[in-house]
C-alpha positions in Angstrom: -103.5 -153.8 117.7 -102.4 -156.0 120.7 -102.1 -152.9 122.9 -105.6 -151.8 121.9 -107.0 -155.3 122.5 -105.4 -155.4 125.9 -106.8 -152.0 126.8 -110.3 -153.0 125.9 -110.0 -156.3 127.8 -108.9 -154.4 130.9 -111.8 -152.0 130.5 -114.3 -154.8 130.1 -112.8 -156.7 133.1 -113.0 -153.6 135.2 -116.6 -153.0 134.2 -117.6 -156.5 135.1 -115.7 -156.2 138.4 -117.4 -152.9 139.2 -120.9 -154.2 138.4 -120.4 -157.3 140.6 -119.0 -155.2 143.5 -121.8 -152.7 143.4 -124.4 -155.4 143.1 -123.1 -157.2 146.2 -122.7 -153.9 148.1 -126.4 -153.1 147.2 -127.3 -156.6 148.6 -125.4 -155.8 151.8 -127.2 -152.5 152.4 -130.6 -154.1 151.4 -130.0 -156.8 154.0 -129.5 -154.1 156.7 -132.8 -152.5 155.9 -134.7 -155.4 154.5 -137.5 -157.3 156.0 -136.6 -160.0 158.6 -137.3 -163.5 157.3 -137.8 -165.8 160.3 -137.5 -169.0 158.2 -134.1 -168.0 156.9 -131.3 -169.5 159.0 -129.0 -166.6 158.2 -131.6 -164.0 159.3 -132.2 -165.9 162.5 -128.5 -166.2 163.3 -127.8 -162.6 162.4 -130.8 -161.3 164.4 -129.1 -162.3 167.6 -125.6 -161.3 166.5 -125.6 -157.8 168.0 -123.9 -154.8 166.5 -121.3 -157.0 164.7 -123.8 -157.8 162.0 -124.7 -154.3 160.9 -121.1 -153.2 161.3 -119.9 -156.0 159.0 -122.5 -155.5 156.4 -122.2 -151.7 156.4 -118.4 -151.7 156.4 -118.0 -154.4 153.8 -120.7 -152.9 151.7 -119.0 -149.5 151.7 -115.6 -151.0 150.9 -117.1 -153.0 148.0 -118.9 -150.0 146.6 -115.7 -147.9 146.7 -113.2 -150.6 145.5 -113.8 -150.3 141.7 -113.3 -146.5 141.9 -110.2 -146.8 144.0 -108.4 -149.0 141.4 -109.7 -147.0 138.5 -106.4 -145.4 137.3 -108.0 -142.7 135.1 -110.2 -141.4 137.9 -107.3 -141.6 140.4 -105.1 -139.5 138.0 -107.8 -136.9 137.3 -109.2 -136.6 140.8 -106.4 -137.4 143.3 -108.2 -135.7 146.2 -111.3 -137.8 145.6 -109.0 -140.8 145.5 -107.5 -139.9 148.9 -110.9 -139.3 150.5 -112.3 -142.5 149.0 -109.2 -144.3 150.2 -109.8 -143.2 153.8 -113.5 -144.2 153.5 -112.5 -147.5 152.0 -110.0 -148.2 154.9 -112.7 -147.2 157.4 -115.1 -149.6 155.8 -112.5 -152.4 155.8 -111.8 -151.8 159.5 -115.5 -151.7 160.5 -116.4 -154.7 158.3 -113.3 -156.6 159.3 -113.9 -156.2 163.1 -117.6 -157.1 162.6 -116.6 -160.1 160.6 -114.2 -161.3 163.3 -117.0 -161.1 165.8 -119.4 -163.0 163.6 -116.8 -165.7 162.8 -117.3 -167.1 166.3 -120.8 -168.1 165.4 -120.5 -168.7 161.7 -122.9 -171.0 159.9 -121.1 -174.3 159.7 -119.2 -173.8 163.0 -115.4 -173.4 163.1 -115.0 -175.2 159.8 -116.1 -172.0 158.2 -115.6 -169.6 161.1 -111.8 -170.1 161.1 -111.7 -169.2 157.4 -113.7 -166.0 158.0 -111.7 -165.1 161.1 -108.4 -165.4 159.1 -109.9 -163.5 156.3 -110.8 -160.6 158.6 -107.2 -160.5 160.0 -105.5 -160.6 156.6 -108.0 -158.1 155.2 -107.4 -155.5 157.9 -103.6 -156.1 157.9 -103.2 -155.7 154.1 -105.3 -152.5 154.1 -103.3 -151.1 157.0 -100.1 -151.8 155.2 -101.4 -150.2 152.0 -102.4 -147.0 153.9 -99.1 -147.0 155.8 -97.1 -147.1 152.5 -99.3 -144.3 151.1 -98.6 -142.1 154.1 -94.9 -142.9 153.8 -94.9 -141.9 150.1 -94.0 -145.4 148.8 -96.7 -145.4 146.1 -95.6 -148.6 144.4 -95.9 -150.7 147.6 -99.1 -148.8 148.5 -100.7 -150.0 145.2 -99.5 -153.5 145.6 -101.0 -153.9 149.1 -104.2 -152.1 148.1 -104.6 -154.6 145.2 -104.3 -157.4 147.7 -106.8 -155.6 149.9 -109.3 -155.2 147.1 -108.9 -158.9 146.2 -109.9 -159.7 149.8 -112.8 -157.2 149.7 -114.0 -158.9 146.5 -114.1 -162.3 148.3 -117.7 -161.3 149.1 -118.4 -161.5 145.3 -116.5 -164.8 144.9 -118.3 -166.3 147.9 -121.7 -165.7 146.4 -120.6 -166.9 142.9 -119.3 -170.1 144.4 -122.5 -170.6 146.5 -124.6 -170.1 143.3 -122.5 -172.5 141.3 -122.3 -175.2 144.1 -126.0 -175.0 144.9 -127.4 -174.3 141.5 -125.3 -175.9 138.8 -123.7 -178.7 140.8 -126.5 -179.4 143.3 -124.0 -179.9 146.1 -125.0 -180.1 149.8 -125.2 -176.6 151.3 -122.8 -177.1 154.2 -120.1 -178.6 152.0 -120.4 -175.8 149.5 -120.4 -173.1 152.2 -117.3 -174.4 154.0 -115.5 -174.8 150.7 -116.5 -171.2 149.7 -115.5 -169.8 153.1 -111.9 -170.8 152.5 -111.6 -170.5 148.7 -113.4 -167.2 148.1 -110.5 -165.2 149.5 -107.6 -167.5 148.9 -108.3 -167.9 145.2 -108.7 -164.1 144.9 -105.4 -163.5 146.7 -103.6 -166.1 144.7 -104.7 -164.6 141.4 -103.6 -161.1 142.4 -100.2 -162.4 143.7 -99.7 -164.2 140.4 -100.5 -161.0 138.6 -98.2 -158.9 140.8 -95.2 -161.3 140.8 -95.3 -163.1 137.5 -96.3 -160.5 134.9 -93.7 -157.9 134.1 -96.5 -155.8 132.7 -98.1 -155.6 136.2 -94.9 -154.0 137.5 -94.8 -151.4 134.7 -98.5 -150.6 135.2 -98.0 -150.1 138.9 -94.9 -147.9 138.5 -96.5 -145.8 135.7 -99.8 -145.4 137.5 -101.9 -147.3 135.0 -103.0 -149.8 137.7 
């Protein structure tokens, strides 16, 4: 019974994760092709951001859309070739989105209080993904999965960022700049801390990684 309950809980969590990732990815692609809003400060800032803006939104959107499928163990087991192709596309999205994000960080809303957070996120995001790909090429699948879980956690910071902004602005009615700077730092550090806890503290996580369930 406990095993069945845990299995259903994982499926529900994965479904929620997938819906949120795809929703934010859809927003990213819509932003690229949507109508310019001159009164929106983000639109005005991004309009003069050059190629970094479309690169970041396209790359991050692609990585977000692929992330739920890349960590779906059943799909990975049944379609390993699709997993490999999706993995290369995911890594390309991270590289493109990460480089674009690094360029955008120099002119982030809120100045370097938030820009430093996004710059560090870009570096860690690219590095963790590169390590994951490197371990896959080397045939060290357990380490590959560990680093790709970290990479996916950082990819999902786009989801956490928007949830935090919605809570801070909507439920708590906090000033935008304070909420934004806090979210810029916490959206990826919280995600990374949760995944590290899961990888290091839960024996079940090791068994799942070694057996291919995760």
